[in-house]
C-alpha positions in Angstrom: 71.4 127.2 107.4 69.2 128.5 110.8 69.5 132.1 111.0 67.6 132.5 114.8 68.8 133.6 117.8 68.8 130.4 120.3 66.6 131.6 123.5 69.7 132.2 125.6 70.8 134.0 122.4 67.9 136.2 122.5 68.0 137.0 126.6 71.5 138.1 126.0 70.4 140.9 123.1 67.9 141.9 125.3 70.1 142.2 128.0 72.9 144.4 126.7 70.2 146.6 125.1 68.4 147.3 128.1 71.9 147.8 130.0 72.9 150.2 127.2 69.9 152.3 126.8 69.4 152.9 130.5 73.0 153.3 131.2 74.9 154.8 128.5 72.5 158.1 127.4 72.7 160.2 130.5 75.9 160.4 130.5 77.8 159.9 127.2 78.0 162.9 126.1 79.8 163.7 129.1 82.0 161.3 129.0 82.7 162.3 125.3 83.9 165.9 126.1 85.5 165.3 129.3 87.8 162.3 128.0 87.1 160.2 131.4 87.0 156.8 132.2 82.8 154.9 132.8 84.0 153.3 136.3 80.7 153.1 137.4 79.6 151.6 134.0 82.0 149.0 133.9 81.1 147.8 137.2 77.8 147.2 136.4 79.1 145.7 133.0 81.0 143.3 135.1 78.4 142.5 137.1 75.5 141.5 134.6 78.9 139.2 132.5 78.5 141.6 129.9 82.0 141.6 129.2 84.6 138.8 128.1 81.6 136.8 126.6 83.9 134.7 125.5 86.2 134.2 128.7 85.6 130.4 129.9 84.0 129.8 132.8 86.6 128.2 134.5 88.9 131.1 134.2 86.2 133.7 135.4 83.9 134.5 132.1 80.5 133.9 131.3 81.9 130.5 129.4 79.7 131.6 126.0 81.6 132.6 122.6 82.8 135.3 120.0 79.1 135.3 118.5 77.8 136.2 121.9 80.7 138.8 122.3 79.7 140.4 118.4 75.8 140.8 119.8 76.8 142.6 123.3 79.1 144.9 121.6 76.6 145.3 118.7 73.9 146.6 121.3 76.3 149.1 123.2 77.7 150.5 119.9 74.1 151.3 118.7 73.7 153.6 121.3 77.6 155.4 122.2 80.3 154.0 120.7 83.2 155.4 123.2 81.7 154.1 126.6 81.1 150.7 124.2 84.8 150.3 123.0 85.8 150.8 126.6 83.7 147.7 127.9 85.0 145.8 124.9 88.6 147.0 125.6 88.8 145.4 129.2 89.1 141.6 128.0 91.3 142.9 125.0 93.9 140.2 124.2 92.7 137.5 126.6 92.6 135.2 123.5 96.2 135.3 123.6 96.0 134.1 127.0 93.1 131.2 126.2 94.8 130.4 122.9 98.6 130.5 124.5 99.2 130.7 127.8 99.7 128.3 130.5 97.1 126.9 132.8 98.5 128.5 135.6 98.7 131.7 133.7 94.7 131.5 132.8 93.6 130.7 136.5 96.3 133.8 137.1 95.2 136.3 135.4 91.5 135.9 133.7 89.6 135.9 136.9 91.0 139.5 137.9 88.5 140.6 134.9 85.3 139.4 136.4 86.3 139.1 140.3 88.4 141.9 140.9 89.7 145.3 139.1 91.9 143.4 136.7 91.7 145.7 133.4 93.4 143.8 130.2 95.5 145.7 127.2 97.6 144.8 124.6 100.4 146.9 123.5 101.7 146.8 119.8 101.3 149.5 118.4 104.5 151.7 118.0 105.2 154.7 116.8 107.5 153.8 113.6 105.6 150.6 113.3 101.2 150.8 112.9 100.6 147.9 110.6 104.0 146.4 110.1 104.0 144.7 113.1 107.0 142.8 112.1 109.1 145.8 112.5 108.4 147.0 116.1 111.8 146.9 118.2 110.1 147.3 121.4 112.8 145.1 123.1 113.0 142.4 125.7 116.3 140.7 126.6 116.8 137.9 128.8 118.6 138.6 132.0 118.7 135.4 134.3 115.2 134.8 135.3 113.3 138.2 134.1 113.1 139.0 130.7 113.8 143.4 130.6 111.8 145.6 128.4 112.7 148.7 126.5 111.2 151.1 124.3 107.7 152.3 123.5 104.5 152.0 122.4 101.6 154.5 120.9 97.4 154.5 120.9 97.7 151.9 123.6 93.9 150.9 124.4 93.5 150.9 128.7 97.8 152.1 129.4 97.0 154.2 131.7 93.9 152.5 133.9 95.0 148.9 132.8 96.5 146.6 135.5 97.7 144.3 133.4 99.3 144.6 129.6 100.4 142.1 126.8 103.2 143.6 125.2 104.4 142.3 121.6 108.3 142.6 121.9 111.3 141.9 120.0 113.1 139.4 121.3 115.5 137.7 118.9 116.3 140.6 116.5 119.3 138.2 114.6 116.5 135.1 113.8 116.7 134.6 110.1 112.7 134.6 109.6 111.2 138.4 110.4 107.5 136.5 111.8 110.2 134.3 114.4 111.8 137.6 116.2 108.8 139.1 118.2 107.1 137.3 121.5 104.5 138.1 123.8 105.2 138.9 127.1 102.9 140.0 130.3 104.0 143.0 132.2 101.7 143.8 135.4 101.7 147.8 135.3 102.7 148.7 138.6 106.1 147.2 138.1 108.9 149.7 138.3 109.9 150.6 134.6 106.2 150.8 133.3 105.1 154.1 132.4 102.2 155.8 130.7 100.5 158.9 129.5 97.2 159.4 128.3 96.9 160.7 125.0 94.4 163.2 124.9 92.5 165.7 121.9 91.5 161.9 120.2 88.8 162.6 117.5 86.1 160.2 119.1 85.8 157.4 121.2 87.0 159.8 124.1 85.5 157.7 126.7 88.2 155.4 125.9 91.4 155.2 128.1 94.2 155.7 125.0 98.0 156.5 125.9 101.8 156.0 125.2 103.8 153.4 127.0 107.2 154.1 127.7 109.2 151.3 129.2 112.7 152.0 130.7 114.5 148.6 132.2 111.2 147.2 132.7 112.1 143.8 134.6 109.6 140.7 134.2 109.6 137.1 135.2 110.1 135.2 131.9 107.1 132.6 133.8 105.3 136.0 132.2 105.6 135.0 128.6 103.1 134.3 126.6 102.7 130.8 123.9 106.7 130.2 122.5 109.3 132.8 122.1 110.1 133.8 118.9 106.3 133.1 118.2 104.6 136.3 118.7 103.9 137.5 115.3 102.0 134.1 114.3 100.2 134.5 117.4 99.3 137.8 117.0 97.8 137.1 113.9 96.3 134.5 115.2 94.7 136.8 118.1 93.6 139.0 114.8 91.5 136.5 113.7 89.4 136.1 116.8 89.7 140.1 117.9 88.5 141.3 114.4 85.3 139.4 114.2 83.8 141.4 117.4 85.6 144.5 116.3 83.8 144.0 113.0 80.6 144.3 115.0 81.7 147.6 116.8 80.7 149.0 112.9 77.7 147.3 112.3 76.5 148.8 115.9 77.5 151.7 114.9 75.3 152.0 111.4 72.6 150.6 113.1 72.8 153.3 115.4 73.1 155.8 112.7 70.6 154.3 110.7 68.0 154.3 113.3 69.0 158.1 114.3 68.1 158.9 110.5 64.9 157.3 110.5 63.4 158.5 114.2 64.9 162.7 112.3 63.1 162.0 109.2 60.1 160.8 110.5 59.5 164.0 113.1 60.8 166.4 110.8 59.0 168.5 108.6 60.2 170.2 105.5 57.6 171.8 102.0 55.3 170.7 104.4 55.9 167.5 104.8 57.8 165.0 106.5 61.2 164.1 105.4 60.6 160.3 105.2 57.6 161.7 102.2 60.3 162.5 99.9 61.5 159.4 97.4 65.1 160.8 97.8 64.7 159.9 101.4 63.3 156.5 101.2 66.0 155.7 98.9 68.8 156.6 101.1 67.6 155.0 104.1 66.5 151.8 101.8 70.5 151.7 100.9 71.3 152.0 105.0 69.4 149.3 105.5 70.5 147.1 102.8 74.0 148.0 103.6 73.8 147.3 107.4 71.7 143.8 106.8 74.8 142.7 104.4 77.5 143.1 107.2 75.4 142.0 109.8 75.4 138.7 108.0 78.9 138.7 107.1 79.9 139.7 110.9 77.2 137.1 112.2 79.1 134.1 110.1 82.7 134.7 111.0 81.8 135.3 114.5 79.9 131.7 114.4 82.7 129.8 112.5 85.2 130.9 115.1 82.6 129.3 118.0 82.8 126.0 115.6 86.2 125.9 115.5 86.5 127.0 112.1 87.9 130.3 112.3 87.8 131.5 108.5 91.1 134.1 108.4 89.3 135.8 104.7 85.6 136.1 106.2 86.8 137.5 108.9 89.1 140.1 107.0 86.3 140.7 105.0 83.9 141.2 107.6 85.9 143.5 109.2 86.7 145.8 106.4 83.4 145.6 104.8 81.1 146.5 108.0 83.7 149.3 109.5 83.4 150.8 105.8 79.6 150.3 106.1 80.0 152.2 109.5 81.4 155.4 107.7 79.4 155.4 104.5 76.1 154.7 107.0 77.0 157.9 109.6 77.5 160.1 107.1 74.7 159.9 105.2 72.6 160.2 108.2 74.2 163.3 109.3 73.4 164.4 106.3 69.7 163.8 106.8 70.1 165.1 110.4 71.1 168.8 108.1 72.3 171.3 110.0 71.3 169.5 113.5 73.6 166.7 112.9 76.5 169.1 113.0 76.0 169.8 117.1 76.2 167.2 119.9 72.6 168.2 120.9 72.5 165.6 118.8 74.4 161.7 119.5 74.9 161.6 116.0 77.6 164.5 115.4 79.4 161.8 118.2 78.9 159.1 116.4 80.4 161.0 113.2 83.8 161.7 115.2 84.3 157.8 116.0 83.2 156.2 113.0 86.5 156.8 111.2 89.0 154.6 113.9 87.1 151.7 112.9 88.7 151.8 109.3 91.8 152.2 111.1 92.5 149.9 114.1 92.3 146.2 114.4 94.1 146.2 111.0 93.5 149.5 108.6 90.8 148.8 105.5 93.8 148.7 103.2 95.5 145.5 105.3 92.4 143.3 105.4 92.3 144.1 101.5 96.1 142.4 101.9 94.7 139.6 103.7 92.1 139.3 101.5 93.6 139.2 98.2 96.5 136.8 99.4 93.8 134.5 101.1 91.9 134.4 97.6 95.5 134.7 94.9 97.6 132.5 97.1 101.2 133.5 97.6 102.9 135.1 94.4 
């Protein structure tokens, strides 16, 4: 088994690192405090092919893989989670189009992410249906050649800045199987009946757009249906099998960034006449942090690599997402502890990383949901 990156992957990793280090630090705190969208950075990331790396070249993308997507996002999250999250979310949901969209839909919508101002979003979560996606009630009712969508979604990325929104809708409430009741419909956000209100006051990731979305008799053509009607739940699970692999890389990047900050701080900070790094208790903390980060990284890399080999592993992807994101929470907590009181102020980046970490165990499947998936894969249906 070869763990070495190819020369192309090394180049992509280096380009992502240099871009993040060169662009994020000067504006990261400002975007976090003001909860503003990093439009200039997004424009530059587009020009450098550092978004949507898994999207094929024939649809305007870089034509790489989920492994390269994970590599880039890891580098971004090392430097600033908020800006990194926004750059990741520009193509969030593109997997649905790639896996289930028609050729016409792929050619119409995907190139806009790279050559225009296209920003995709995926509206799944509802106020009363978070992890229980089968309970979503936002409806899409057929009316001639159209669907009429009514309902609301909450905590949706790119709700106010997005140009296109994939919407997980209830299309057949009477279907015997709960997994056959929903479909996925693409909605252009400039359509009448679409309304998005920004959600302020997030603990972290404030540079990324999050909104509550409302559909009031929003009419879209039936040709905007992605995949098969009634197959939305199955398609959503396939999407998560892909997206969770690189979302897990968010956790690796945040944890590595927090570890790097801790190492820098304990080497430079003097206590009792010696650097903090000279104390064995500090050395043991650093050793534990480094071990956790490296373990998580190997899980994430394997999960993403298997996707690119056409062998998605639902269990491994869930393990990687759960573990890497838990590691991020643990490592950033220990890093802030090593910073002492300094880490409690936003003069130090670790304060922003600490606030950002917890959501990793919530979005894209809570850690409890990941445990359900893992246990079912191990035990089978009982």
